[in-house]
PDB file of N, CA, C and O in Angstrom:
ATOM      1  N   MET A   1      -4.553  12.868 -28.333  1.00  0.00           N
ATOM      2  CA  MET A   1      -4.143  11.509 -28.023  1.00  0.00           C
ATOM      3  C   MET A   1      -2.800  11.548 -27.298  1.00  0.00           C
ATOM      4  O   MET A   1      -1.880  12.221 -27.762  1.00  0.00           O
ATOM      5  N   PRO A   2      -2.661  10.849 -26.178  1.00  0.00           N
ATOM      6  CA  PRO A   2      -1.387  10.869 -25.448  1.00  0.00           C
ATOM      7  C   PRO A   2      -0.258  10.238 -26.264  1.00  0.00           C
ATOM      8  O   PRO A   2      -0.466   9.303 -27.038  1.00  0.00           O
ATOM      9  N   GLN A   3       0.922  10.772 -26.068  1.00  0.00           N
ATOM     10  CA  GLN A   3       2.085  10.245 -26.770  1.00  0.00           C
ATOM     11  C   GLN A   3       2.400   8.840 -26.287  1.00  0.00           C
ATOM     12  O   GLN A   3       2.255   8.538 -25.103  1.00  0.00           O
ATOM     13  N   GLN A   4       2.825   7.992 -27.191  1.00  0.00           N
ATOM     14  CA  GLN A   4       3.179   6.608 -26.888  1.00  0.00           C
ATOM     15  C   GLN A   4       4.698   6.443 -26.929  1.00  0.00           C
ATOM     16  O   GLN A   4       5.394   7.200 -27.606  1.00  0.00           O
ATOM     17  N   CYS A   5       5.199   5.462 -26.208  1.00  0.00           N
ATOM     18  CA  CYS A   5       6.610   5.112 -26.298  1.00  0.00           C
ATOM     19  C   CYS A   5       6.846   4.373 -27.604  1.00  0.00           C
ATOM     20  O   CYS A   5       6.095   3.465 -27.958  1.00  0.00           O
ATOM     21  N   THR A   6       7.886   4.763 -28.313  1.00  0.00           N
ATOM     22  CA  THR A   6       8.215   4.137 -29.600  1.00  0.00           C
ATOM     23  C   THR A   6       9.444   3.232 -29.491  1.00  0.00           C
ATOM     24  O   THR A   6      10.040   2.877 -30.508  1.00  0.00           O
ATOM     25  N   HIS A   7       9.829   2.855 -28.264  1.00  0.00           N
ATOM     26  CA  HIS A   7      11.077   2.106 -28.065  1.00  0.00           C
ATOM     27  C   HIS A   7      10.878   0.738 -27.425  1.00  0.00           C
ATOM     28  O   HIS A   7      11.850   0.112 -27.002  1.00  0.00           O
ATOM     29  N   LEU A   8       9.641   0.264 -27.345  1.00  0.00           N
ATOM     30  CA  LEU A   8       9.383  -1.009 -26.667  1.00  0.00           C
ATOM     31  C   LEU A   8      10.102  -2.178 -27.338  1.00  0.00           C
ATOM     32  O   LEU A   8      10.359  -3.195 -26.693  1.00  0.00           O
ATOM     33  N   ASP A   9      10.428  -2.046 -28.625  1.00  0.00           N
ATOM     34  CA  ASP A   9      11.144  -3.115 -29.326  1.00  0.00           C
ATOM     35  C   ASP A   9      12.615  -3.201 -28.924  1.00  0.00           C
ATOM     36  O   ASP A   9      13.322  -4.113 -29.354  1.00  0.00           O
ATOM     37  N   GLU A  10      13.081  -2.256 -28.100  1.00  0.00           N
ATOM     38  CA  GLU A  10      14.487  -2.252 -27.671  1.00  0.00           C
ATOM     39  C   GLU A  10      14.698  -2.956 -26.329  1.00  0.00           C
ATOM     40  O   GLU A  10      15.822  -3.000 -25.829  1.00  0.00           O
ATOM     41  N   ILE A  11      13.633  -3.507 -25.740  1.00  0.00           N
ATOM     42  CA  ILE A  11      13.756  -4.192 -24.449  1.00  0.00           C
ATOM     43  C   ILE A  11      14.517  -5.502 -24.632  1.00  0.00           C
ATOM     44  O   ILE A  11      14.107  -6.367 -25.405  1.00  0.00           O
ATOM     45  N   LYS A  12      15.628  -5.637 -23.913  1.00  0.00           N
ATOM     46  CA  LYS A  12      16.440  -6.856 -23.957  1.00  0.00           C
ATOM     47  C   LYS A  12      16.548  -7.523 -22.588  1.00  0.00           C
ATOM     48  O   LYS A  12      16.768  -8.731 -22.503  1.00  0.00           O
ATOM     49  N   VAL A  13      16.395  -6.742 -21.515  1.00  0.00           N
ATOM     50  CA  VAL A  13      16.533  -7.222 -20.141  1.00  0.00           C
ATOM     51  C   VAL A  13      15.259  -6.839 -19.404  1.00  0.00           C
ATOM     52  O   VAL A  13      14.817  -5.694 -19.496  1.00  0.00           O
ATOM     53  N   THR A  14      14.658  -7.780 -18.673  1.00  0.00           N
ATOM     54  CA  THR A  14      13.421  -7.448 -17.965  1.00  0.00           C
ATOM     55  C   THR A  14      13.512  -7.618 -16.459  1.00  0.00           C
ATOM     56  O   THR A  14      12.647  -7.130 -15.732  1.00  0.00           O
ATOM     57  N   GLU A  15      14.548  -8.303 -15.974  1.00  0.00           N
ATOM     58  CA  GLU A  15      14.707  -8.447 -14.529  1.00  0.00           C
ATOM     59  C   GLU A  15      16.175  -8.578 -14.170  1.00  0.00           C
ATOM     60  O   GLU A  15      17.030  -8.782 -15.032  1.00  0.00           O
ATOM     61  N   THR A  16      16.446  -8.458 -12.884  1.00  0.00           N
ATOM     62  CA  THR A  16      17.827  -8.508 -12.412  1.00  0.00           C
ATOM     63  C   THR A  16      17.857  -9.058 -10.993  1.00  0.00           C
ATOM     64  O   THR A  16      16.867  -8.995 -10.265  1.00  0.00           O
ATOM     65  N   SER A  17      18.995  -9.590 -10.620  1.00  0.00           N
ATOM     66  CA  SER A  17      19.181 -10.006  -9.229  1.00  0.00           C
ATOM     67  C   SER A  17      19.922  -8.914  -8.442  1.00  0.00           C
ATOM     68  O   SER A  17      20.096  -9.036  -7.230  1.00  0.00           O
ATOM     69  N   LYS A  18      20.354  -7.856  -9.124  1.00  0.00           N
ATOM     70  CA  LYS A  18      21.053  -6.755  -8.459  1.00  0.00           C
ATOM     71  C   LYS A  18      20.083  -6.029  -7.537  1.00  0.00           C
ATOM     72  O   LYS A  18      18.925  -5.815  -7.897  1.00  0.00           O
ATOM     73  N   ARG A  19      20.541  -5.655  -6.367  1.00  0.00           N
ATOM     74  CA  ARG A  19      19.685  -4.987  -5.390  1.00  0.00           C
ATOM     75  C   ARG A  19      20.296  -3.691  -4.876  1.00  0.00           C
ATOM     76  O   ARG A  19      20.045  -3.277  -3.744  1.00  0.00           O
ATOM     77  N   GLY A  20      21.095  -3.061  -5.716  1.00  0.00           N
ATOM     78  CA  GLY A  20      21.687  -1.791  -5.326  1.00  0.00           C
ATOM     79  C   GLY A  20      22.125  -1.005  -6.543  1.00  0.00           C
ATOM     80  O   GLY A  20      22.370  -1.577  -7.604  1.00  0.00           O
ATOM     81  N   CYS A  21      22.225   0.300  -6.393  1.00  0.00           N
ATOM     82  CA  CYS A  21      22.725   1.165  -7.458  1.00  0.00           C
ATOM     83  C   CYS A  21      24.213   0.870  -7.647  1.00  0.00           C
ATOM     84  O   CYS A  21      24.996   0.966  -6.703  1.00  0.00           O
ATOM     85  N   GLU A  22      24.592   0.513  -8.867  1.00  0.00           N
ATOM     86  CA  GLU A  22      25.973   0.099  -9.131  1.00  0.00           C
ATOM     87  C   GLU A  22      26.982   1.179  -8.752  1.00  0.00           C
ATOM     88  O   GLU A  22      27.989   0.882  -8.109  1.00  0.00           O
ATOM     89  N   GLU A  23      26.725   2.433  -9.143  1.00  0.00           N
ATOM     90  CA  GLU A  23      27.675   3.517  -8.848  1.00  0.00           C
ATOM     91  C   GLU A  23      27.672   3.883  -7.366  1.00  0.00           C
ATOM     92  O   GLU A  23      28.729   4.143  -6.791  1.00  0.00           O
ATOM     93  N   CYS A  24      26.489   3.905  -6.739  1.00  0.00           N
ATOM     94  CA  CYS A  24      26.433   4.236  -5.306  1.00  0.00           C
ATOM     95  C   CYS A  24      27.140   3.171  -4.470  1.00  0.00           C
ATOM     96  O   CYS A  24      27.803   3.498  -3.487  1.00  0.00           O
ATOM     97  N   LEU A  25      27.007   1.913  -4.847  1.00  0.00           N
ATOM     98  CA  LEU A  25      27.704   0.855  -4.110  1.00  0.00           C
ATOM     99  C   LEU A  25      29.216   1.040  -4.192  1.00  0.00           C
ATOM    100  O   LEU A  25      29.920   0.822  -3.206  1.00  0.00           O
ATOM    101  N   LYS A  26      29.726   1.444  -5.367  1.00  0.00           N
ATOM    102  CA  LYS A  26      31.167   1.649  -5.544  1.00  0.00           C
ATOM    103  C   LYS A  26      31.674   2.829  -4.722  1.00  0.00           C
ATOM    104  O   LYS A  26      32.787   2.797  -4.198  1.00  0.00           O
ATOM    105  N   SER A  27      30.848   3.873  -4.612  1.00  0.00           N
ATOM    106  CA  SER A  27      31.299   5.088  -3.923  1.00  0.00           C
ATOM    107  C   SER A  27      30.906   5.111  -2.444  1.00  0.00           C
ATOM    108  O   SER A  27      31.312   6.012  -1.712  1.00  0.00           O
ATOM    109  N   GLY A  28      30.119   4.124  -2.001  1.00  0.00           N
ATOM    110  CA  GLY A  28      29.699   4.090  -0.609  1.00  0.00           C
ATOM    111  C   GLY A  28      28.539   5.027  -0.320  1.00  0.00           C
ATOM    112  O   GLY A  28      28.271   5.340   0.839  1.00  0.00           O
ATOM    113  N   ASP A  29      27.850   5.477  -1.357  1.00  0.00           N
ATOM    114  CA  ASP A  29      26.725   6.392  -1.185  1.00  0.00           C
ATOM    115  C   ASP A  29      25.428   5.602  -1.046  1.00  0.00           C
ATOM    116  O   ASP A  29      25.448   4.371  -1.056  1.00  0.00           O
ATOM    117  N   HIS A  30      24.319   6.289  -0.919  1.00  0.00           N
ATOM    118  CA  HIS A  30      23.031   5.619  -0.756  1.00  0.00           C
ATOM    119  C   HIS A  30      22.040   6.124  -1.807  1.00  0.00           C
ATOM    120  O   HIS A  30      22.294   7.122  -2.481  1.00  0.00           O
ATOM    121  N   TRP A  31      20.919   5.430  -1.938  1.00  0.00           N
ATOM    122  CA  TRP A  31      19.907   5.756  -2.938  1.00  0.00           C
ATOM    123  C   TRP A  31      18.538   5.697  -2.300  1.00  0.00           C
ATOM    124  O   TRP A  31      18.378   5.217  -1.178  1.00  0.00           O
ATOM    125  N   VAL A  32      17.538   6.201  -3.039  1.00  0.00           N
ATOM    126  CA  VAL A  32      16.149   6.170  -2.579  1.00  0.00           C
ATOM    127  C   VAL A  32      15.418   4.990  -3.223  1.00  0.00           C
ATOM    128  O   VAL A  32      14.895   4.124  -2.522  1.00  0.00           O
ATOM    129  N   HIS A  33      15.383   4.959  -4.560  1.00  0.00           N
ATOM    130  CA  HIS A  33      14.725   3.881  -5.310  1.00  0.00           C
ATOM    131  C   HIS A  33      15.647   3.426  -6.437  1.00  0.00           C
ATOM    132  O   HIS A  33      16.556   4.150  -6.843  1.00  0.00           O
ATOM    133  N   LEU A  34      15.397   2.212  -6.938  1.00  0.00           N
ATOM    134  CA  LEU A  34      16.250   1.635  -7.977  1.00  0.00           C
ATOM    135  C   LEU A  34      15.511   1.503  -9.305  1.00  0.00           C
ATOM    136  O   LEU A  34      14.313   1.219  -9.344  1.00  0.00           O
ATOM    137  N   ARG A  35      16.255   1.715 -10.390  1.00  0.00           N
ATOM    138  CA  ARG A  35      15.724   1.615 -11.747  1.00  0.00           C
ATOM    139  C   ARG A  35      16.629   0.698 -12.565  1.00  0.00           C
ATOM    140  O   ARG A  35      17.854   0.747 -12.451  1.00  0.00           O
ATOM    141  N   LEU A  36      16.002  -0.141 -13.394  1.00  0.00           N
ATOM    142  CA  LEU A  36      16.706  -1.101 -14.240  1.00  0.00           C
ATOM    143  C   LEU A  36      16.666  -0.637 -15.684  1.00  0.00           C
ATOM    144  O   LEU A  36      15.588  -0.368 -16.216  1.00  0.00           O
ATOM    145  N   CYS A  37      17.825  -0.538 -16.329  1.00  0.00           N
ATOM    146  CA  CYS A  37      17.884  -0.253 -17.761  1.00  0.00           C
ATOM    147  C   CYS A  37      17.418  -1.503 -18.501  1.00  0.00           C
ATOM    148  O   CYS A  37      17.966  -2.587 -18.305  1.00  0.00           O
ATOM    149  N   LEU A  38      16.407  -1.348 -19.351  1.00  0.00           N
ATOM    150  CA  LEU A  38      15.830  -2.492 -20.044  1.00  0.00           C
ATOM    151  C   LEU A  38      16.608  -2.869 -21.295  1.00  0.00           C
ATOM    152  O   LEU A  38      16.248  -3.823 -21.985  1.00  0.00           O
ATOM    153  N   GLU A  39      17.668  -2.134 -21.592  1.00  0.00           N
ATOM    154  CA  GLU A  39      18.511  -2.499 -22.731  1.00  0.00           C
ATOM    155  C   GLU A  39      19.749  -3.274 -22.303  1.00  0.00           C
ATOM    156  O   GLU A  39      20.112  -4.259 -22.947  1.00  0.00           O
ATOM    157  N   CYS A  40      20.410  -2.841 -21.213  1.00  0.00           N
ATOM    158  CA  CYS A  40      21.673  -3.499 -20.847  1.00  0.00           C
ATOM    159  C   CYS A  40      21.691  -4.097 -19.443  1.00  0.00           C
ATOM    160  O   CYS A  40      22.629  -4.814 -19.096  1.00  0.00           O
ATOM    161  N   GLY A  41      20.660  -3.813 -18.619  1.00  0.00           N
ATOM    162  CA  GLY A  41      20.615  -4.384 -17.280  1.00  0.00           C
ATOM    163  C   GLY A  41      21.287  -3.553 -16.200  1.00  0.00           C
ATOM    164  O   GLY A  41      21.381  -3.999 -15.057  1.00  0.00           O
ATOM    165  N   HIS A  42      21.755  -2.359 -16.533  1.00  0.00           N
ATOM    166  CA  HIS A  42      22.357  -1.477 -15.524  1.00  0.00           C
ATOM    167  C   HIS A  42      21.319  -1.132 -14.465  1.00  0.00           C
ATOM    168  O   HIS A  42      20.162  -0.867 -14.795  1.00  0.00           O
ATOM    169  N   VAL A  43      21.720  -1.132 -13.197  1.00  0.00           N
ATOM    170  CA  VAL A  43      20.837  -0.703 -12.114  1.00  0.00           C
ATOM    171  C   VAL A  43      21.377   0.605 -11.553  1.00  0.00           C
ATOM    172  O   VAL A  43      22.522   0.684 -11.108  1.00  0.00           O
ATOM    173  N   GLY A  44      20.527   1.632 -11.583  1.00  0.00           N
ATOM    174  CA  GLY A  44      20.915   2.942 -11.083  1.00  0.00           C
ATOM    175  C   GLY A  44      19.847   3.509 -10.176  1.00  0.00           C
ATOM    176  O   GLY A  44      18.725   3.007 -10.125  1.00  0.00           O
ATOM    177  N   CYS A  45      20.208   4.564  -9.457  1.00  0.00           N
ATOM    178  CA  CYS A  45      19.274   5.191  -8.527  1.00  0.00           C
ATOM    179  C   CYS A  45      18.381   6.195  -9.252  1.00  0.00           C
ATOM    180  O   CYS A  45      18.742   6.733 -10.299  1.00  0.00           O
ATOM    181  N   CYS A  46      17.205   6.430  -8.668  1.00  0.00           N
ATOM    182  CA  CYS A  46      16.172   7.268  -9.263  1.00  0.00           C
ATOM    183  C   CYS A  46      16.503   8.758  -9.147  1.00  0.00           C
ATOM    184  O   CYS A  46      17.500   9.140  -8.535  1.00  0.00           O
ATOM    185  N   ASP A  47      15.652   9.584  -9.742  1.00  0.00           N
ATOM    186  CA  ASP A  47      15.855  11.030  -9.693  1.00  0.00           C
ATOM    187  C   ASP A  47      15.560  11.636  -8.325  1.00  0.00           C
ATOM    188  O   ASP A  47      15.887  12.799  -8.086  1.00  0.00           O
ATOM    189  N   SER A  48      14.943  10.862  -7.416  1.00  0.00           N
ATOM    190  CA  SER A  48      14.776  11.343  -6.036  1.00  0.00           C
ATOM    191  C   SER A  48      16.055  11.133  -5.228  1.00  0.00           C
ATOM    192  O   SER A  48      16.212  11.702  -4.147  1.00  0.00           O
ATOM    193  N   SER A  49      16.960  10.323  -5.750  1.00  0.00           N
ATOM    194  CA  SER A  49      18.265  10.103  -5.120  1.00  0.00           C
ATOM    195  C   SER A  49      19.191  11.236  -5.533  1.00  0.00           C
ATOM    196  O   SER A  49      19.055  11.779  -6.629  1.00  0.00           O
ATOM    197  N   LYS A  50      20.130  11.597  -4.671  1.00  0.00           N
ATOM    198  CA  LYS A  50      20.963  12.774  -4.977  1.00  0.00           C
ATOM    199  C   LYS A  50      21.838  12.573  -6.206  1.00  0.00           C
ATOM    200  O   LYS A  50      22.164  13.542  -6.891  1.00  0.00           O
ATOM    201  N   ASN A  51      22.228  11.323  -6.503  1.00  0.00           N
ATOM    202  CA  ASN A  51      23.144  11.095  -7.624  1.00  0.00           C
ATOM    203  C   ASN A  51      22.465  10.853  -8.970  1.00  0.00           C
ATOM    204  O   ASN A  51      23.102  11.020 -10.011  1.00  0.00           O
ATOM    205  N   LYS A  52      21.189  10.465  -8.976  1.00  0.00           N
ATOM    206  CA  LYS A  52      20.411  10.292 -10.217  1.00  0.00           C
ATOM    207  C   LYS A  52      21.147   9.423 -11.241  1.00  0.00           C
ATOM    208  O   LYS A  52      21.208   9.772 -12.420  1.00  0.00           O
ATOM    209  N   HIS A  53      21.706   8.290 -10.794  1.00  0.00           N
ATOM    210  CA  HIS A  53      22.532   7.470 -11.681  1.00  0.00           C
ATOM    211  C   HIS A  53      21.762   6.835 -12.836  1.00  0.00           C
ATOM    212  O   HIS A  53      22.348   6.607 -13.894  1.00  0.00           O
ATOM    213  N   ALA A  54      20.474   6.540 -12.674  1.00  0.00           N
ATOM    214  CA  ALA A  54      19.713   5.971 -13.793  1.00  0.00           C
ATOM    215  C   ALA A  54      19.613   6.978 -14.935  1.00  0.00           C
ATOM    216  O   ALA A  54      19.805   6.614 -16.096  1.00  0.00           O
ATOM    217  N   THR A  55      19.317   8.233 -14.621  1.00  0.00           N
ATOM    218  CA  THR A  55      19.233   9.269 -15.655  1.00  0.00           C
ATOM    219  C   THR A  55      20.613   9.545 -16.252  1.00  0.00           C
ATOM    220  O   THR A  55      20.731   9.744 -17.461  1.00  0.00           O
ATOM    221  N   LYS A  56      21.646   9.560 -15.427  1.00  0.00           N
ATOM    222  CA  LYS A  56      23.003   9.756 -15.953  1.00  0.00           C
ATOM    223  C   LYS A  56      23.372   8.621 -16.914  1.00  0.00           C
ATOM    224  O   LYS A  56      24.037   8.853 -17.924  1.00  0.00           O
ATOM    225  N   HIS A  57      22.940   7.392 -16.600  1.00  0.00           N
ATOM    226  CA  HIS A  57      23.193   6.250 -17.485  1.00  0.00           C
ATOM    227  C   HIS A  57      22.516   6.489 -18.836  1.00  0.00           C
ATOM    228  O   HIS A  57      23.113   6.220 -19.879  1.00  0.00           O
ATOM    229  N   PHE A  58      21.280   6.991 -18.832  1.00  0.00           N
ATOM    230  CA  PHE A  58      20.600   7.307 -20.093  1.00  0.00           C
ATOM    231  C   PHE A  58      21.382   8.344 -20.889  1.00  0.00           C
ATOM    232  O   PHE A  58      21.585   8.170 -22.090  1.00  0.00           O
ATOM    233  N   HIS A  59      21.819   9.411 -20.246  1.00  0.00           N
ATOM    234  CA  HIS A  59      22.548  10.457 -20.971  1.00  0.00           C
ATOM    235  C   HIS A  59      23.854   9.927 -21.560  1.00  0.00           C
ATOM    236  O   HIS A  59      24.279  10.364 -22.629  1.00  0.00           O
ATOM    237  N   ARG A  60      24.485   8.994 -20.869  1.00  0.00           N
ATOM    238  CA  ARG A  60      25.747   8.417 -21.329  1.00  0.00           C
ATOM    239  C   ARG A  60      25.534   7.405 -22.465  1.00  0.00           C
ATOM    240  O   ARG A  60      26.319   7.363 -23.413  1.00  0.00           O
ATOM    241  N   THR A  61      24.477   6.595 -22.370  1.00  0.00           N
ATOM    242  CA  THR A  61      24.299   5.467 -23.298  1.00  0.00           C
ATOM    243  C   THR A  61      23.190   5.663 -24.322  1.00  0.00           C
ATOM    244  O   THR A  61      23.199   5.011 -25.366  1.00  0.00           O
ATOM    245  N   LYS A  62      22.236   6.548 -24.046  1.00  0.00           N
ATOM    246  CA  LYS A  62      21.026   6.741 -24.855  1.00  0.00           C
ATOM    247  C   LYS A  62      20.107   5.530 -24.831  1.00  0.00           C
ATOM    248  O   LYS A  62      19.257   5.394 -25.711  1.00  0.00           O
ATOM    249  N   HIS A  63      20.253   4.640 -23.841  1.00  0.00           N
ATOM    250  CA  HIS A  63      19.312   3.524 -23.684  1.00  0.00           C
ATOM    251  C   HIS A  63      17.987   4.119 -23.202  1.00  0.00           C
ATOM    252  O   HIS A  63      17.962   4.734 -22.136  1.00  0.00           O
ATOM    253  N   PRO A  64      16.892   3.961 -23.938  1.00  0.00           N
ATOM    254  CA  PRO A  64      15.686   4.750 -23.686  1.00  0.00           C
ATOM    255  C   PRO A  64      14.812   4.317 -22.519  1.00  0.00           C
ATOM    256  O   PRO A  64      14.158   5.165 -21.912  1.00  0.00           O
ATOM    257  N   LEU A  65      14.772   3.038 -22.181  1.00  0.00           N
ATOM    258  CA  LEU A  65      13.763   2.540 -21.239  1.00  0.00           C
ATOM    259  C   LEU A  65      14.340   2.048 -19.914  1.00  0.00           C
ATOM    260  O   LEU A  65      15.356   1.354 -19.874  1.00  0.00           O
ATOM    261  N   ILE A  66      13.664   2.426 -18.837  1.00  0.00           N
ATOM    262  CA  ILE A  66      13.961   1.888 -17.511  1.00  0.00           C
ATOM    263  C   ILE A  66      12.666   1.346 -16.933  1.00  0.00           C
ATOM    264  O   ILE A  66      11.575   1.679 -17.396  1.00  0.00           O
ATOM    265  N   ARG A  67      12.803   0.508 -15.915  1.00  0.00           N
ATOM    266  CA  ARG A  67      11.637   0.102 -15.126  1.00  0.00           C
ATOM    267  C   ARG A  67      12.004   0.213 -13.668  1.00  0.00           C
ATOM    268  O   ARG A  67      13.173   0.127 -13.292  1.00  0.00           O
ATOM    269  N   SER A  68      10.990   0.403 -12.853  1.00  0.00           N
ATOM    270  CA  SER A  68      11.192   0.370 -11.413  1.00  0.00           C
ATOM    271  C   SER A  68      11.423  -1.078 -10.998  1.00  0.00           C
ATOM    272  O   SER A  68      10.728  -1.982 -11.461  1.00  0.00           O
ATOM    273  N   ILE A  69      12.402  -1.292 -10.126  1.00  0.00           N
ATOM    274  CA  ILE A  69      12.564  -2.631  -9.555  1.00  0.00           C
ATOM    275  C   ILE A  69      12.279  -2.593  -8.053  1.00  0.00           C
ATOM    276  O   ILE A  69      12.761  -3.429  -7.289  1.00  0.00           O
ATOM    277  N   GLU A  70      11.486  -1.603  -7.654  1.00  0.00           N
ATOM    278  CA  GLU A  70      11.016  -1.537  -6.275  1.00  0.00           C
ATOM    279  C   GLU A  70       9.951  -2.608  -6.072  1.00  0.00           C
ATOM    280  O   GLU A  70       9.185  -2.886  -6.995  1.00  0.00           O
ATOM    281  N   PRO A  71       9.879  -3.219  -4.888  1.00  0.00           N
ATOM    282  CA  PRO A  71       8.869  -4.251  -4.633  1.00  0.00           C
ATOM    283  C   PRO A  71       7.463  -3.744  -4.946  1.00  0.00           C
ATOM    284  O   PRO A  71       7.064  -2.670  -4.496  1.00  0.00           O
ATOM    285  N   GLY A  72       6.717  -4.532  -5.724  1.00  0.00           N
ATOM    286  CA  GLY A  72       5.343  -4.187  -6.054  1.00  0.00           C
ATOM    287  C   GLY A  72       5.179  -3.206  -7.190  1.00  0.00           C
ATOM    288  O   GLY A  72       4.050  -2.860  -7.539  1.00  0.00           O
ATOM    289  N   GLU A  73       6.282  -2.740  -7.785  1.00  0.00           N
ATOM    290  CA  GLU A  73       6.197  -1.787  -8.902  1.00  0.00           C
ATOM    291  C   GLU A  73       6.711  -2.434 -10.178  1.00  0.00           C
ATOM    292  O   GLU A  73       7.687  -3.183 -10.155  1.00  0.00           O
ATOM    293  N   SER A  74       6.047  -2.140 -11.292  1.00  0.00           N
ATOM    294  CA  SER A  74       6.492  -2.696 -12.568  1.00  0.00           C
ATOM    295  C   SER A  74       6.387  -1.673 -13.706  1.00  0.00           C
ATOM    296  O   SER A  74       6.467  -2.042 -14.877  1.00  0.00           O
ATOM    297  N   TRP A  75       6.206  -0.385 -13.365  1.00  0.00           N
ATOM    298  CA  TRP A  75       6.073   0.626 -14.406  1.00  0.00           C
ATOM    299  C   TRP A  75       7.388   0.858 -15.141  1.00  0.00           C
ATOM    300  O   TRP A  75       8.475   0.658 -14.598  1.00  0.00           O
ATOM    301  N   MET A  76       7.252   1.284 -16.386  1.00  0.00           N
ATOM    302  CA  MET A  76       8.414   1.608 -17.224  1.00  0.00           C
ATOM    303  C   MET A  76       8.348   3.090 -17.581  1.00  0.00           C
ATOM    304  O   MET A  76       7.274   3.690 -17.623  1.00  0.00           O
ATOM    305  N   TRP A  77       9.534   3.672 -17.840  1.00  0.00           N
ATOM    306  CA  TRP A  77       9.637   5.072 -18.266  1.00  0.00           C
ATOM    307  C   TRP A  77      10.522   5.130 -19.494  1.00  0.00           C
ATOM    308  O   TRP A  77      11.574   4.493 -19.543  1.00  0.00           O
ATOM    309  N   CYS A  78      10.090   5.899 -20.490  1.00  0.00           N
ATOM    310  CA  CYS A  78      10.910   6.136 -21.678  1.00  0.00           C
ATOM    311  C   CYS A  78      11.480   7.537 -21.595  1.00  0.00           C
ATOM    312  O   CYS A  78      10.739   8.520 -21.623  1.00  0.00           O
ATOM    313  N   TYR A  79      12.808   7.628 -21.493  1.00  0.00           N
ATOM    314  CA  TYR A  79      13.472   8.932 -21.424  1.00  0.00           C
ATOM    315  C   TYR A  79      13.335   9.702 -22.730  1.00  0.00           C
ATOM    316  O   TYR A  79      13.199  10.925 -22.715  1.00  0.00           O
ATOM    317  N   VAL A  80      13.369   9.003 -23.858  1.00  0.00           N
ATOM    318  CA  VAL A  80      13.341   9.674 -25.162  1.00  0.00           C
ATOM    319  C   VAL A  80      11.972  10.295 -25.425  1.00  0.00           C
ATOM    320  O   VAL A  80      11.872  11.468 -25.785  1.00  0.00           O
ATOM    321  N   ASP A  81      10.920   9.497 -25.243  1.00  0.00           N
ATOM    322  CA  ASP A  81       9.567   9.979 -25.502  1.00  0.00           C
ATOM    323  C   ASP A  81       8.964  10.712 -24.306  1.00  0.00           C
ATOM    324  O   ASP A  81       7.909  11.336 -24.425  1.00  0.00           O
ATOM    325  N   GLU A  82       9.638  10.635 -23.143  1.00  0.00           N
ATOM    326  CA  GLU A  82       9.204  11.279 -21.906  1.00  0.00           C
ATOM    327  C   GLU A  82       7.781  10.880 -21.535  1.00  0.00           C
ATOM    328  O   GLU A  82       6.937  11.726 -21.240  1.00  0.00           O
ATOM    329  N   VAL A  83       7.534   9.566 -21.556  1.00  0.00           N
ATOM    330  CA  VAL A  83       6.223   9.026 -21.183  1.00  0.00           C
ATOM    331  C   VAL A  83       6.395   7.778 -20.354  1.00  0.00           C
ATOM    332  O   VAL A  83       7.395   7.069 -20.464  1.00  0.00           O
ATOM    333  N   GLU A  84       5.396   7.518 -19.513  1.00  0.00           N
ATOM    334  CA  GLU A  84       5.337   6.220 -18.853  1.00  0.00           C
ATOM    335  C   GLU A  84       4.956   5.215 -19.928  1.00  0.00           C
ATOM    336  O   GLU A  84       3.964   5.392 -20.635  1.00  0.00           O
ATOM    337  N   ALA A  85       5.752   4.161 -20.045  1.00  0.00           N
ATOM    338  CA  ALA A  85       5.643   3.243 -21.179  1.00  0.00           C
ATOM    339  C   ALA A  85       4.858   1.988 -20.842  1.00  0.00           C
ATOM    340  O   ALA A  85       5.019   0.965 -21.508  1.00  0.00           O
ATOM    341  N   GLY A  86       4.014   2.045 -19.823  1.00  0.00           N
ATOM    342  CA  GLY A  86       3.227   0.884 -19.452  1.00  0.00           C
ATOM    343  C   GLY A  86       3.867   0.135 -18.287  1.00  0.00           C
ATOM    344  O   GLY A  86       4.707   0.673 -17.566  1.00  0.00           O
ATOM    345  N   GLU A  87       3.452  -1.113 -18.123  1.00  0.00           N
ATOM    346  CA  GLU A  87       3.970  -1.948 -17.040  1.00  0.00           C
ATOM    347  C   GLU A  87       4.584  -3.193 -17.624  1.00  0.00           C
ATOM    348  O   GLU A  87       4.186  -3.670 -18.687  1.00  0.00           O
ATOM    349  N   LEU A  88       5.564  -3.711 -16.907  1.00  0.00           N
ATOM    350  CA  LEU A  88       6.277  -4.904 -17.341  1.00  0.00           C
ATOM    351  C   LEU A  88       6.301  -5.874 -16.175  1.00  0.00           C
ATOM    352  O   LEU A  88       6.989  -5.649 -15.180  1.00  0.00           O
ATOM    353  N   ALA A  89       5.556  -6.938 -16.304  1.00  0.00           N
ATOM    354  CA  ALA A  89       5.561  -7.940 -15.239  1.00  0.00           C
ATOM    355  C   ALA A  89       6.933  -8.590 -15.192  1.00  0.00           C
ATOM    356  O   ALA A  89       7.567  -8.796 -16.227  1.00  0.00           O
ATOM    357  N   GLY A  90       7.386  -8.911 -13.990  1.00  0.00           N
ATOM    358  CA  GLY A  90       8.694  -9.522 -13.925  1.00  0.00           C
ATOM    359  C   GLY A  90       9.087  -9.890 -12.607  1.00  0.00           C
ATOM    360  O   GLY A  90      10.181 -10.420 -12.414  1.00  0.00           O
TER     361      GLY A  90
END
């Protein structure tokens, strides 16, 4: 049986009006795709981006869930359980 995410009860934020990686915007860098922390609303760049700010945010905060905020995407990822945690309409 595939592993399930055990952190869905920690979702506090499901959407954002932010349209850029917070750290990349401050440093003048660029990103590939954006990820939203579903616990605090932080927006960071994906692991295909050189800075990997979404993953760095997880390591710093231990907030387990992110979702893609790319147009047409709604998948979630759980860093703790290392599984795709389903989709979140938003």
